[in-house]
N, C-alpha and C positions, 0 to 999 in steps of 0.2 A: 440305842439312842438314835432317833431320827428327828430332824429339824429342817425347815426350809424357809427361804425368804424370796421375795420378788421385788424388783426395782425397775421402774421405767423412767428413762431420762431422755431429754432432747439430745440430738447429736451435735452438741456444741462442744468445742475443744475444752472449755473450762470445766465440763462435766467429767472428763476423763479422770482427773485426780479424786473427785468426789466418788465415782464408781469404785475406784481402787481401794479407797479408805473404807467404804461401806462393806465391800466383800472381805477385806482384811479383818474388819471388826467382827463380822459374822463368823469368820474362821477362827477367831481367837477362842471360841468355846471349846476348840480341840486342843488347847494348850500347846500351840506350835512353838517351835524355836524361832528366833529372830530370822534365821535363814529361810525357814519354810514360809514365814509370813512375807519376807521379801520376794520369794519365788512367786507366790500368789499375786502379790501387787504388780509385779512385772508382767506376768502372763495376762492379767486383766487389763493392764494399760495397753499392751500390744493389741489385744482383741478389740477393745473399745476404739482405740485410735484407727484401726483398720476400718471399722464401721463408719467412723466420722469422715475419714479422708477418702477411702475408696468406695464404700457402699453408697454414701450420700453425696459425695463430692461437694458441690457448693449449695446444696439444699439441706434443710433441717428435717429430720425425720425422727422416729423413735428407736431407741436401743432398749431392748428388754434383757434384763439380767436375772437369772434365777440360780439360786444356790441351794443345794441339798446336802445335808450331812447325814450320813448313814455309817454308824460305827466310827472308824477312824478315817473315813474317806469323805472328801469334799468334792462334789461335782458342781461345776460352774458351766451354765448355758448362757451364751450371749447371742442374741438374735437381732437382726435388723431386717428392714423391708426395702433395702437399697437395690442397686442395680445388679448385684450378684457378681460372682467371680466366673469369668469365662472358662478358665482351665484351672481347676483346683490343684491338680498335680503340679502344674507349671508354677502356680503361685506359691506353692510350698517349697520349691527349690530355693536354697540359700542364695541371697543376693538378687533374686528376681524382683523387679518392681515394675508395675504397670504404668508408673508415673515418674520416670527418671528426672523429669524436669523439676520435680519438687525436692530433689536430692534426698530421697528416701533410701534407706540402707538395704531394703529387701529382706530384712532378717526377722520380721514379725513372727512368722509361723515357726521358724527355726528356734527362736527364743521361747515361744510357747511350748514347743516339743521338749526343749532342754529342761524347763522348770516343772513340767507336769508329768505324771505317770502316763497319761493317755491324752491324745488329741484327735478329735475328728472334726471334719469340716464338710458341711453339706451346703450347696449353693445352687441357685437357679436365678433367672432374670427377675424373680420377685423377692430375692434377699438371701442372706447367709446366716447359717446357724453353726456356731462353734461350740463344741462340747469338750470340756477339759476336766480331768480328774487328778486329784492330788491326795496321796496317802500320807497321813501324819504319823510319825513314829512315836512321839511323846504322849500320845493321848491317854488320859486317865479314863478308866471305864466307868466313872461315876456319872450319874445324870444330874 
């Protein structure tokens, strides 16, 4: 069974919750546990928030979200055309934040890594692409 969806939203903070709910609703066809759904929502929240706060800073841009279901695996791709991440390895270190004045915890990527099976981050001065995968244990094999 394969299915996919795409969503494009403006990088406004009020759209973070909307993105989280849309992805969770799409993932619900995999018959997730409440915990699995919470993991997906949290990881999407962190990725979208990073795009809003760090990628676009005080500008409004587009955040593109694509979800693909293949078998019992959910792949989530979140892309922005923001300023990019200067040092991805450093940004992925726990507690690292490029904007300490905003009192950010610096745990976004750590949270994503904790709740997802795989996390990859590609970034340049023209934007950032986050790819996360989550395997669902309770999936029925019916289409």
